[in-house]
C-alpha positions in Angstrom: 150.5 79.0 206.4 148.4 81.7 208.0 151.5 83.7 208.7 152.7 83.1 205.2 149.5 84.7 203.8 149.8 87.6 206.2 153.3 88.2 204.8 151.8 88.3 201.3 149.2 90.9 202.4 151.9 93.1 203.9 153.9 92.9 200.7 151.0 94.0 198.5 151.0 97.3 200.3 154.2 98.4 198.4 154.2 101.8 196.8 154.3 100.2 193.3 151.3 98.1 194.1 149.4 101.1 195.4 150.4 103.2 192.4 149.3 100.4 190.1 145.9 100.3 191.6 145.6 104.0 191.4 146.5 104.0 187.7 144.0 101.2 187.2 141.2 103.1 188.9 141.9 106.1 186.6 142.0 103.7 183.5 145.7 104.4 182.8 146.2 100.7 181.9 149.8 101.0 180.5 151.0 102.8 183.6 149.2 100.4 185.9 150.9 97.4 184.1 154.3 99.1 184.6 153.8 99.7 188.3 152.4 96.3 189.0 155.3 94.7 187.1 157.7 96.5 189.4 155.6 95.4 192.4 155.6 91.8 191.2 159.4 91.8 190.8 159.8 93.2 194.4 157.1 91.0 196.0 157.4 87.7 194.3 155.1 85.9 196.8 152.2 88.3 196.4 149.8 86.2 194.3 147.2 89.0 194.2 149.7 91.2 192.2 150.3 88.5 189.6 146.6 87.8 189.2 145.8 91.5 188.5 148.8 91.9 186.3 147.8 88.9 184.2 144.3 90.1 183.9 145.5 93.5 182.7 147.8 92.0 180.1 144.8 89.9 178.9 142.8 93.1 178.4 145.7 94.6 176.5 145.7 91.6 174.2 149.0 90.2 175.5 147.4 86.8 175.9 150.6 84.7 175.9 152.1 86.7 178.8 148.8 86.5 180.7 148.6 82.8 180.3 152.2 82.4 181.4 151.7 84.5 184.5 148.5 82.7 185.6 150.0 79.3 184.9 153.0 80.2 187.0 150.8 80.9 190.0 149.3 77.4 189.7 152.7 75.8 189.9 153.4 77.4 193.3 153.3 75.1 196.3 151.0 75.7 199.2 148.1 77.3 197.4 144.8 77.4 199.2 141.7 76.0 197.4 140.4 79.6 197.1 143.7 80.8 195.5 143.8 77.9 193.1 140.2 78.5 192.0 140.9 82.2 191.5 144.0 81.5 189.4 142.2 78.9 187.4 139.3 81.3 186.7 141.8 83.9 185.4 143.5 81.3 183.3 140.2 80.2 181.9 139.4 83.8 180.9 142.8 83.9 179.1 142.1 80.8 177.2 138.6 82.0 176.3 139.9 85.3 175.1 142.5 83.5 173.0 139.8 81.3 171.4 140.9 78.1 173.0 137.4 77.0 173.9 138.2 73.4 174.9 141.0 74.5 177.2 138.8 77.3 178.6 136.0 74.8 179.2 138.2 72.4 181.0 139.7 75.1 183.2 136.3 76.6 184.2 135.1 73.0 185.0 138.2 72.7 187.3 137.1 75.9 189.0 133.6 74.6 189.6 135.0 71.3 190.9 136.9 73.4 193.5 134.2 75.9 194.1 130.7 74.6 193.0 129.1 78.0 193.7 131.5 80.1 191.5 129.0 82.1 189.5 131.8 83.6 187.2 133.0 80.2 186.1 129.4 79.0 185.5 128.6 82.1 183.5 131.6 81.6 181.3 130.7 77.9 180.8 127.3 79.0 179.5 129.0 81.4 177.0 131.3 78.6 175.8 128.4 76.2 175.4 126.5 78.8 173.4 129.5 79.4 171.1 129.6 75.6 170.5 125.8 75.6 169.9 125.5 73.1 172.7 122.2 74.6 173.8 121.2 71.7 176.1 124.4 72.0 178.2 124.1 75.8 178.2 120.5 75.4 179.6 121.7 72.8 182.2 124.5 75.1 183.3 122.1 78.1 183.5 119.9 76.0 185.9 123.0 75.3 188.0 123.8 79.0 188.0 120.2 79.8 189.2 120.5 77.4 192.1 123.8 79.0 193.1 122.9 82.7 192.6 119.1 82.7 193.1 118.8 84.9 190.1 117.1 83.6 186.9 117.7 85.2 183.6 114.3 84.3 182.0 115.2 85.9 178.7 118.3 83.9 178.3 116.5 80.7 179.3 113.8 81.4 176.7 116.4 82.0 174.0 118.1 78.7 174.9 114.8 76.8 174.7 114.2 78.6 171.3 117.5 77.4 170.0 116.8 73.8 171.1 113.4 74.1 169.4 114.9 75.4 166.1 117.5 72.5 166.1 114.7 70.0 166.7 112.5 71.4 164.0 115.4 71.2 161.5 115.9 67.6 162.5 112.2 67.0 162.0 111.8 66.1 165.7 108.4 67.8 166.0 107.4 66.8 169.5 110.7 68.0 171.0 110.5 71.2 169.0 107.0 71.9 170.2 108.0 71.3 173.8 111.0 73.6 173.6 109.1 76.4 171.9 106.3 76.2 174.4 108.8 76.2 177.3 110.4 79.3 175.8 107.1 81.2 175.5 106.1 80.1 179.0 109.4 81.1 180.5 109.4 84.6 179.0 106.4 85.7 176.9 108.2 89.0 176.0 110.9 87.2 174.0 109.6 87.2 170.4 111.9 84.7 168.8 110.1 81.5 169.9 106.8 82.8 168.5 108.4 83.4 165.1 110.2 80.1 164.9 107.3 78.1 166.3 105.1 79.6 163.6 107.7 78.9 160.9 107.7 75.2 161.9 103.9 75.1 161.8 103.8 76.8 158.4 106.3 74.3 157.1 104.0 71.5 158.3 101.1 73.1 156.5 99.3 74.2 159.7 98.7 77.7 158.5 96.0 78.8 160.9 98.1 77.7 163.9 101.1 79.5 162.5 98.9 82.6 162.1 97.8 82.4 165.7 101.4 82.2 167.0 102.5 85.3 165.0 99.4 87.3 165.9 100.2 86.5 169.6 103.7 87.8 169.1 102.5 91.0 167.5 100.1 91.5 170.3 102.6 90.9 173.1 105.4 92.9 171.5 104.1 95.5 169.0 107.6 97.0 168.7 108.7 93.9 166.7 105.3 93.3 165.0 106.9 94.0 161.6 108.7 90.7 161.8 105.4 88.9 161.2 104.1 91.1 158.5 105.4 89.1 155.5 104.9 85.8 157.3 101.2 86.6 158.0 100.6 87.8 154.5 102.1 84.6 153.1 100.0 82.2 155.2 96.8 84.3 154.7 97.3 84.1 150.9 97.4 80.4 151.3 94.3 80.5 153.4 92.6 82.7 150.8 92.7 85.8 153.0 95.6 87.7 151.5 93.8 91.1 151.8 93.3 90.8 155.5 96.4 92.7 156.6 95.0 96.3 156.8 93.6 95.9 160.3 96.8 94.5 161.7 98.8 97.5 160.3 96.3 99.9 161.7 96.4 98.3 165.1 100.2 98.5 165.2 100.0 102.2 164.3 97.4 102.8 167.0 99.8 101.2 169.5 102.8 103.2 168.3 102.3 106.1 166.0 106.1 106.1 165.4 106.2 102.6 163.9 107.4 103.5 160.4 107.3 99.9 159.2 103.6 99.7 159.8 103.1 103.0 158.0 105.1 101.6 155.1 103.2 98.4 155.0 99.8 100.1 155.1 100.9 102.5 152.4 101.8 99.6 150.1 98.4 98.0 150.8 96.5 101.3 150.0 98.6 101.8 146.8 97.7 98.4 145.6 94.0 99.3 146.1 94.5 102.5 144.1 94.4 104.9 147.1 97.5 106.7 146.0 97.0 109.9 147.9 96.4 108.2 151.3 99.4 105.9 150.6 101.7 108.8 149.9 100.6 110.6 153.0 101.4 107.5 155.1 104.9 107.4 153.4 105.5 111.0 154.4 104.6 110.1 158.0 107.2 107.2 157.8 109.8 109.6 156.4 109.2 112.0 159.3 109.4 109.2 161.8 112.5 107.6 160.5 114.1 109.6 157.7 117.2 107.4 157.2 115.2 104.2 156.4 116.1 102.9 152.9 112.8 101.1 152.5 110.8 104.2 153.0 112.7 106.3 150.4 112.6 103.5 147.9 108.8 103.3 148.3 108.4 107.1 147.9 110.3 107.1 144.7 108.3 104.1 143.4 105.2 106.1 144.0 106.7 109.1 142.2 107.7 106.9 139.3 104.1 105.9 138.8 103.1 109.6 138.6 105.9 111.2 136.7 106.2 111.3 132.9 110.0 111.6 133.1 110.6 108.4 135.0 114.1 107.7 133.7 115.9 110.1 136.0 113.8 109.1 139.0 114.5 105.4 138.3 118.2 106.1 138.1 118.1 107.8 141.5 116.0 104.9 142.8 118.6 102.3 141.6 121.4 104.3 143.3 119.5 104.8 146.6 118.9 101.1 146.9 122.7 100.5 147.0 123.3 103.3 149.5 124.6 102.1 152.9 123.6 105.5 154.4 119.9 104.5 154.2 120.3 101.0 155.7 118.2 100.4 158.8 120.7 100.3 161.6 120.4 98.4 164.8 122.8 98.8 167.7 123.7 96.5 170.6 123.0 98.2 173.9 125.9 96.4 175.5 128.8 96.9 173.1 127.5 99.3 170.4 127.9 96.7 167.7 125.9 97.8 164.6 123.9 95.6 162.3 121.5 96.2 159.4 118.7 94.2 161.0 117.7 92.9 164.4 119.8 90.1 165.8 118.7 88.0 168.8 122.3 87.5 169.9 125.1 90.0 169.4 128.0 88.4 167.4 130.5 90.7 169.2 129.7 90.6 172.9 127.6 87.4 172.7 124.8 88.9 174.8 121.1 88.1 174.0 118.2 90.4 173.2 120.4 93.6 173.2 119.6 95.2 169.9 117.5 98.3 169.5 116.8 100.4 166.4 119.1 103.5 166.1 117.0 106.4 165.1 117.8 109.7 163.3 115.7 112.6 164.1 114.5 115.2 161.5 115.8 118.7 161.8 113.3 121.5 162.5 113.7 124.3 160.0 
């Protein structure tokens, strides 16, 4: 068998194989597929060629051909355990890309049975469990991956605990939810979602002061996302008879980040309600300069102008039109795959990665 594998290695040195790798390195995928196809026809025993060719076809979207190629490898006699595990891993990726989750899961589990330390198979199993909303199994598999790789993704672990907590809260399993949320916060304090959802559960239970404490802790630990608790805090403080106690929070967020346009906007609204129109308008202008494409800022500016202008009909018409304008939506972008959304998402619906969204900013032009 050793001599048989040596023959395979010699065959993979064919000119078509080398050219295929060269085209692959220069990202000329179509030409790489052509050369590797010729190499595979010439060297039918070279498993490595078929593995690479199938993977390239998968990336090109030719999933049926990719599956056929990788399955054909598994039907060969005399495969080593390592070769079988590698072929199964590639086949699992084919099934996953094609949307056959159950078949992909079964295939990756076969890989792990052959190679318990295969981090690629474990990572893909985590993704499938997430897609199935089987958060407990995703967490268990992540623990296995940590034991194998020695690397712990604390943010992912926190998000999984948070999802378990949300599911438990919806099922009114309060103790399980509390344990999951607290595990999430303890695992990675910089992940904001558990604070938010823990507070939501406490609010629903009528525990307003405890909800307030969770949201204030989140705003303190992650000022960049403090705006997510503005409406929540106002709501519970009104229930506690402290609805006017928001000003200091807005000011503290601005002190931490003078470019936080949402805090400027929120403070401007508060000042306007108290009759301090000039200061409110100045804050709105700061928000416009900081983030000129934000719909909410422009709407609030025009609302302020409507209250001052005798000819409000035209301004109101413009306001109605602006509110429908997609140009002014507040865009967030995934750092991994550039997927865009109109608000922050904890998990990208395109690449399935966690905690990857940042706000896309437009700068003003100096004149």
